[in-house]
N, C-alpha and C positions, 0 to 999 in steps of 0.2 A: 162728811164733807158737806152734804146738802144742808144740814142744820146751820153750819157756819155761814154758808152762802145766803141763807134766808135771813139770818141775823144781820149780815152786811147790807142786804137789800132794805130792811126796815130801818136800819140806822141811817142810811142815806135818805130814805123817804121822810122820816120824822125830822131829821136835820133840815131838809129842804122846806118842809112845812113851816117850821119855826123861823128859819132865817128869812124865807120869802115874806113872811108876815111882817118882820121887822123892817126889811128893805122897803116894802110897800108903804110903810109909815114914813120912813125917812127920805124916800126917793124925791119928793117935791123939794126938799131942802137942798138936795144935791144936784138939782137941775135935771133929774131923770124923769121927765114927763113927756108923754107923746100927745101932742095937740092935734085936734082934727085938721084935716087938710084935703087937698084935691084928690089924693090917692088913698085916703084913709076911710075906713068903713065905720069908725066910731064917731060919735057926735059930741063927746065931752072929753076933757083931758084925762088921761089914764096914766098912773105911775108905771114906769118901766124899770128895768133892772132885775127882772126875774132871773136873767142869766147869771147874775152875781150870786143869787141864792143857790142855783143849780151847781155852779162851779165851787162855791164854798162848801156845800154839803158833800160833794164828791171828794174834795181835798180832806175834809175833816174825817170822813169815813176811812179813807186810805191811810191817814195818819194813825187812826186807831188800830187799823189792821196791821200796820207796820209795828206799832208798839206791842201788839199781841205776839207778833212773830219774834220780836226781840226777847220777850218774856219766855216764850217757848224754847228759844235757843239756849237760854241761860239757866233755866230752872227745870231740871228733869222731873221734879214732882208734878209740875203743871202738865208736862207731856203725857204723864201717866193717866191724866183725866180724859184724854182723847183717844179715839180708836186708832189702832195701828194703820188702818187703811187711810186715815187722814194724815198721819205723820209721814207716810210715804211721800206725800206731795210737799212737805215742808221745805226741803232743799230746793225744789223747783221754784217755790214762791220766793224764797230768799234770793235765788239766782236771778229771778226776773225783776227784783226790786229796783235795780239801777235803771233798767229800761222803762219801768213804770214811771219813775219820777222824772225822767227826761221827757217822756210823753206828756205828763201832766204839766211840766214846765212850758212846753211848747203850746199846749192848749190854753194855758193862762195868758200867754202873749196874745193869742187871738181873743180871749175873753176881755182883756184890757183894751185891745184895739177896737172891738165892737162897742164896748161901753163908752169909750171916748167918741166914737162915731155917733152914738146916740145923743151925746151931749153937744158935740161941736160940728157934726155933719162933715166928716173928713172927705177929702177928694177920693173918688173911686179908684184912681190910678195908684194912689198911695196904698189904699187898703188891699187892692189886688196884688201889689208888689209884695206886701207883707205876707199875704196868703202863699204866694209862690216861694218866698224865702223860707217860711216854716215848712212847706212841703218838701223843698229841696233838702233841708236839714234832716227831716224825717227819713227820706229815702237814703241819704248818705249814711245814716246810722242804722239802716237795716230794714226799714218798713217798706217792702217792695211787693209788687204783684208777683204771683206765681202762675204763669200761663203756659208752661211747658215749651217755652221758646228760649233757645240758648243765644240770646242777643241782649246782653246786659244794658247797653245804651237804650235800646228800644223799650225794654221793660221799665227802666228807670224813668224815662220820659212819660210812659203811660201811668206809672205810679204817681208822679207829680201831678199829672192832669186829673187823675182819679181823686186825689186828696183835695185839690183846689175845686174840682167840680162838685164834690159833696159838701164842702164848706159853703159854697154859694148856692147849691140846691136847697139846703135847709134854710138858708137865709131868705131865698126867694119864696119858699113855702110859708114863711112866717107872715102871712097876709090876712089871716082870719083867726078868730079866737080858737086856741087849742090845736090849730092845724099842724104846724111844724113839730110841736112837742108830741102830739098824739101819734103822728106818723113815725117819729123817732122811737117812741115806745114800742110800736108794732114791729118795726124793722129790727130793733135791738132784741126784742123778745124772740123773734124767729132765729136770729143769729145765735142767741144763747142756747136755744133748744138744739140747734145743729151742733154746737160745741159739746153738748152733753151726749148726743147720739153718734157723733162721728169721732172716732179715736184719733189721736195723733199718729201719723204714719210711722213714726219711729218707736215710740213707747207703747203704742196700742192702748193708751189710757185716755179717758175722756179729757177734754181740754178745759180743765177746771179754772185755770188762770184767766183765760179769755172770757169764759162764761161768768166768772165772778166779777170781772171788770165790767162786763155789760150789765149785770144785775145791779151793780152799784150805780151806774149811769142811769139805768131805767128807774131805779128807786128815786133818785134825785129829780128826774124829769117828771115822774108821777106825782111827787110832792108839789111841784110847781103847778101841775094841772089842777090842783085844788083851787087855785086862784085864777086860772085861765083855761077854760074848757069850752066846748061848743055851745054850752047853755048859759055860761056866765063868765065874765072877765072883770076882775078888779085890779089886775096888773098885767103888764106885757113882759115878754121875755127879752126883747131888744136884740140888736144885732150881736151883742156879745154872747148871749146864750145860743143863738143860732150857729155862730162860728164855732163855739166850744163843742156843741153837740155834733155838728157835721164833721168836725175834725176827728173827734174821738171814735165816731162810728166808722169813718174811713180807715183810721189806724187799726181798729179792731179787725177789719176784713183783711188787712195786710199782715197782722200778727197771727191770725188764725191759720190753721192747717185744714184745708178742705179735702185733701187727697187721702181719705181714710180707707178706701177700698181699692181693689184691683181695677184697672181700667178707669181711673178717676179723672181722666181728661175732662169729662163732662162737668166736673165740679167748678170749672171756670165760670159756669153760668150762675153759680150761687149768688155772688154779690150783685150781678146784673138783675136777677129776678127779685131779690129782696129790696133793692133800691130802684126798681123799675119806675115807680110813680114819681119820686123826686127827679129822676133823670128825664122822664117824660115831660114833667112840668117845665123844667129848665129848658129843654130842647125846643118845645113848642113855643114858649114865650120868646126865646131868642129869634126863632124863625118868623114869628108874627111881627116882632119889632123891626127886623131887617126888611121884611116885605112892605112894611109901612114907612120905610125910609127913616127909621129912628135908630138911635144908638142902642145896641143890646145891653148897655150898662146903665141906661136911664129907666127908672121904675115906671110902671104903669099898672093898669087893671086888666091885664090880659092873661092872668094866671089861670090854671086849671079850675081852681075854686071860683074865681070871678066869672069864668065862662059858664060854669054851672048855674050861677046866680042869674046870668043873662038869659039862660034857658027857662027860668021860672022857679028854680030852687030857692028856698030860703037860705040864709047864711048857715044856719045850723044844719040843714039838710045837705048843703054843699060839703061841709066839713065831714059829716058822717059818711057821705058817699065816697069821699076821698079815702077815708079810713077803710071802707069796705073794699075799694079797688086795691088798696095797698095790701090788705089781707089776702085777697084772691091771688095777687101776683106772688106774694111770699109763700103761699101754700105749695106752689110748684117746686120751690127749693127743697122741700122735705121729700119730694119724690125722686130727686136726681140720683140718690144712692140706691134706688131700687131698680134702676133701668140702665141700659147700656148707652153708649154715646148717641146712637140714633134716637133712642127714646128721649134722652135729655134734650136733644136738638128739637124734637117735636114739642116738648113742654115749653122750651124757650120760644119757639115759633108761635105756639098758641098764645103765650103771654103777649108777644109782639102784636099779633093780630087783634087781640082784645083791646089793646091800647089804640091800635089803628082804627078799630071800629068806633071807639069812644071819640077819637079825633074827628072822624067823618060825621058822626052824629052832632058833635059840637059845631063843626063848620057849617053844616046844612042848617042847623037850628038857628045859629047866629045870622046866617045870610038871609 
């Protein structure tokens, strides 16, 4: 199974590298160019549309995977080339195919929405409305939070807010070279590791489907990082890419089963720890905007990365610091399965206090 997942990762990676290269060339002819402005950190026009490269590479990889599944279903000779351990999961992959393509279809709606916004600067109310519509459809078809509370209406509302929140969190993070994409890779990688080490509560098998899904997404985003990273940027991801990534990461947390061990109530902390930095950035930016009497939906330069630059960091140092903070927060998620609920609560509290300390240092330094 692992060799197949590695092949899927590199298929997505190389597809993304090649497609992003072509989009970078044609983007100016399509009107996908980000010009310098009041809230922009770049000083010359940069092609955008990297999100299209990410989305297309993910779709191409899954089309190839689906084609391979069809071949394995219909040709017994091909099945004999693979190990029995891998063939055990074949029915599960086929069973999940319908869900997969519905999820990809919803993500493509957001990809198109964000790309149109990059071109025509759509009204934020319209964009947010589409975000909620996609989230509601996702929850209706089964992507819901599992928080050990027997209140379907409450959990459905939380699930919608979680999806919309992560879509916009990764869009807000996309304010410096390689920031949103790099954080997405870190978060996705830790989620994939947890899918390997935490078995499904029913089958007691590693969650290969979700892990493979994440590895393909990570591969595509990593390919884009070749053109947009903390050290160099020759193209931008655009809102389409941020929406696409945020939605698929949110959906992966709702698809995954974290309750792999007895007393697994503490696993509700897993998504909160992994996405602590995107949530911190979004929450603090909204609070700052409200405190300043501005709309929380109007962009500015009060993001976590911007605040680090105000403290004296270079832009590259700022992005790398956010990477480091994200990794520190994610590391706690790997420990949740080694402790009881009290221990998990202390890990969560420690992460919260870390971010609070960072916030205090930022506030005092800027003041």
